[in-house]
N, C-alpha and C positions, 0 to 999 in steps of 0.2 A: 949317692944317697937318694936322690929323687927317683931314680929308676927303681930302686928297691921298694920305695913307698908305693909306687904305682903297681908293681907286681903284687904286693901284699893286698892292696885294695881290690885288684882284679880277682885274686884267689878268694878273698872273703865274699865278694859278690857272686862268684861262681858257686861257692858252697851254699849261700843263701838261696840262690835260684834252684839248685839241685834239691835242697831240703823242701822247698815249696812244692816242687814237682812231685816228690815222693809222698808228701803229706796229702796232696790233692788226689792221689791215686790210692790212698789207704783204704778207701771204702769202694769196692767195685759197685758200679751202678746197677741198681735193681731194675728189672724190666718195668716198663710202663704199665703193663697189665697187672702185675702184682701190686704195684703202688696204688693203682686205681682201685683195686679190690680192697686193699687195706684202708684207703681213704673212704670208701663207701661203707665200710663196716666198723668205723671208729671215729673218734674225735680226738684231736691232739690240741691240748691247751698249752700255750707258750706265753712268754712275756718278753717284751722289748728289753734288751740288756741282759738277758739270761744266757750265759755261755753254754750251759748244758742243753738249752733249747736249740741253740745254734748248732751244737754238735749233733743233736738228734736230727735236725733238718738236713744237715750236710751228709748224713748217712744215705739219704735218698738221691743225692745229686740233683740234677736238673729236674728229675721226676717228682721232687717234693711239691711241685705245684698241684699235683693230683691228690694230695692229702687234704683232709677236712680239718683245717687249722683255725683255731680261735685264739687270737692274741688278746690276752687279758689286760694288756696295757691300753688298748684301744676299745675293747668291748667288755668293759668291767661288768656290765649287767648280765652277761652270759657266764660269768665265772664265780658266781656266788658260793658254790660248794668246792671250789678249787683252792687248796691251801698252798700247794707247791707246784712249780713248773720245772720241767715238762710233766704233764699228766696226760695219760691216755685214758679214754673211756671206751671200753669195748664190752658189748653185751651187758651194759649196766654196771660193770665193775671198773674200779679205778686202779690204774697202774702208774705209780709215781716214779719218776726218774727216767733216764735214757734207757730205752728198750732196744734190744737187738732186732734186726729185721727178721731173723728166723723165729724169735719169740713172738713178734707181731703177726707173722704168718700163721703160727700155730694158734694164737689166741683168736684171730679173725677167721681162720679156716681158709686162708688164701694161699694156695700152693701153686 
């Protein structure tokens, strides 16, 4: 009985690890140059605790550091006209919600 329990636990852990690995690769990393270009031509307004904001950032992988991100939780004074997060400001226009990288490339002219 004990052996069966350990086998079950090992299988469950293996499934969890596999799921995490698959989910972490679900968004292929966008090149640094494209993310830098998007960051230079846009502002991304997020807020601590916003799961959609986290999803948006994760789409860029490690290159999210090159985005122009304003966290409305810590910088409330910069977010006066922001009603929802995530919100992108590109060429003076607001785009609310998670945006695909291809959409952001099109809107910013970053190819």
